[in-house]
N, C-alpha and C positions, 0 to 999 in steps of 0.2 A: 496440569499434568499431561496436556497434549491430547486429551481424550475427545474433546468437543469444544465448541465456542462457548464464550461466557453466556450468550443469550440462550444457547441450547441447554447449557447446564441449569440456568435459572428456570427454564420451562420444565425440565425433567424434575427438578426439586419441587416446584409448585404442584406438579401432577402426582406427587407422592411416590416417585420411582426411585428415590434415593434414601438410603438408611445409613446411620452412623452408629456403630456398636450395637446393631440390632434394633434401633429405634428410627422410625421414619421421621425425616426432617422436612418441614415445609417452608422454612425460612431460608432463602438463599444467602442472607447476610450472617447467618450463625457461623461462628468460627469453628474450624475443624483442623486437626493435625493428621495429615495423611500418613505420617511415619509412625504414629502411635495409636491411631484409631482405625477401625475396620470400616471402610466405606464401600457400600454396594450400590451399583446402578442396575436396575432391573434384576436384582438378586444375584448379580455377578460382581466379584471383587473388582474394584477400580485399580488398575495398575498403570504406572507412567509409561507412555508410549516412547519408542525410540525417537529421538529428535531428528526431524527431517527439515531440510532447508532447500528450497528450489527457486530457480529463476525461470520466469515464463515470459515469452514475447506476446503480450496481449494484442490481438487484432482490434481494429476499430469496429465498433458495433457490438462488442461483447460486454456484458455487465459483470462487474466485480461483486458478486453476491452468491450466497449458497443457493438461493431460490429467488425467482422473480415472479411477482404476482401477475405480471403481464405476459408471462410465458416466453420471455426473450432468452436467447442463449447466454449462458454464464461461463466464467472461466472454469467452473467445475465440470462443464461438459467436455472441456479439453483434457481433463484429467481422469474421467470416469473409468477408463479401462486400464489405468496405470498401476493399480494395486497399492496405492498410497494410503496412509492413515489420514484422519481428518487434518486438514491444513487451513489456516486462516490467512487472509491477505495481510501483508505488512505495509500499511498505507493503502491508498486508493488511486485508481485512475477512472475518470468518468467514461461513460459509454462511448463518446466520440473520440477519446484519446487512445493512444496505443503505445506499445513499447514495454520497457522492463518493469515487471511486477514480481515482487518477492512474496513467497508464501512459506509458512512454517507452522509447526505445532509447538514451538518454543515461545510461549507468550512473554517471558521475561526478555529474551533477545529481541523480539519484535517491538516491545515497548521502548527499549533503549534506542531503537532506530527511528521510532515515530514520535517520541516525546519532543516537543518544541525546544526544551531547555538543552537538548543535546546537539541541535543545529547540524544535522547530517545533510550535506549537500545533495541535491537531486538536480540532475542536468537534463534539460529538454531542448530538442530542436523543434522550432516552431515556424511554420510557413504562414505568412501574413499577407493581406491584400494591400500592402503599401510598401514604400521604400523608405524605411526609417533613417533619419539622419542622427548624428551624434547627440544632438539636443534631446531627441526623443529617448534615446537609449539612456541618457543621464536621468531623465525624468522617471523612467521605469525603476531605476535604482533608488531615486529619491522617494518614490512611492506615493500612495494616495490613502485617504481615509474613505471607506465606503461601508455604509450600514454598520458603523461602529467598529469596523475592523481595519487594521493597518495592512495594506497590501503593497509589497515591494519586491524587487528582485535583488539578489545578492550581486549578481553580475548580469549584464546584457550586452551581447556583441553581435555584430552583423557578420553572418557566415558568407552569404552570397546573395545577389539580387539580379532580377531580370528587368523587363520593362515595366511590369505592373506589380509583381510579387517579390517577396524576399524571404530568406530563411534566417532566423535568429537563433542564437544559443542563449538560453535563459537558465540561470542557476538560482534555485531557491534553497534556503536553509531552514524553512518551515513551510508547510503547505496548508492552505485553507481551501475550503470548498471552491472549486473552479477558479483557483487563485490566478493563474496566468490569463485565462479568458476574461475575467473581470478586470484585471489590471490593464490589459490592452484595450478592452472595450471602453474604458474610461477615457482613453485617448483617441477614440473613434476608429479603432483598428479591429478588423475581424480576423479570427484564427481560421485558417484553412486546414491545417494539419498540426497535430501536437503529438510529439513522440518523446517519451522518456528514454534517454540513452544511457544514463548512469545513475546509480545510487551510491554515494560515497565513492570509493575506488573501484567499485564493481561496474564493468561496462556491459552493455547489451551485446556488443560485438556482432558476430555473424549468426547468432541464434535465429533460426527461421521463424517467421510469423506463425503463431499458434503452437509452437513447439516449446518444450521445457527441458531443463537439465538440473541435476542436483549440484549444489554448491560444494566445492571442496572444503575440507576442514580449514585450510589456509584462508579461503575467502570468507568463511564464517568469522574467523578470528579477526581478519582485517576490518570487516564491517563492525564488529564489536569494538575494536580499537578506535575506529572513526567516530563511533557514537559516544565514546567517553572523552573525546577531546574537549 
């Protein structure tokens, strides 16, 4: 319903803060019908929040988490004065990565974009400490097996190169933890910068680092359509 995250909801239920039709429920797995039953959180009726969809340009060094046990800055520090409802990240970017991050309180929409079976393309510009040739680019697409996982790129192309470094464009249609870094590391290549520049048809564009904007209804629908292909 866009009120909080699943983990926050589970915690509230186990703490006895949620009731259904006047009875406290302690089992987060118990079915409930929000349209027919009266659900209270901290003795207040739970109502569906207005759906919000935003794009944020995540800076390097920021953690994608509601709270960090080590006290590091999170993406929510960038949103704290915006007057937004609770929002969850749609997918992840690790601390060292940067670029386009989507957040929303529409969990159904978010699931469509992140479920592997929907194969929504995510495009990254990656600076590496090598000058890859076509053979290496082909091997990135062929992929590897690492720790029981299949890691590969849907596409890998050379954008530009200097004497020692190069920029690649790498497209994934599913994302595993540190996917690109692990894939390149398997070929002896270090990532210097990793920037997500697009999710499906949605481009990062000229959105400034650390800034965010709301998606238009057309953009939300475009992403939904892309997730259903």
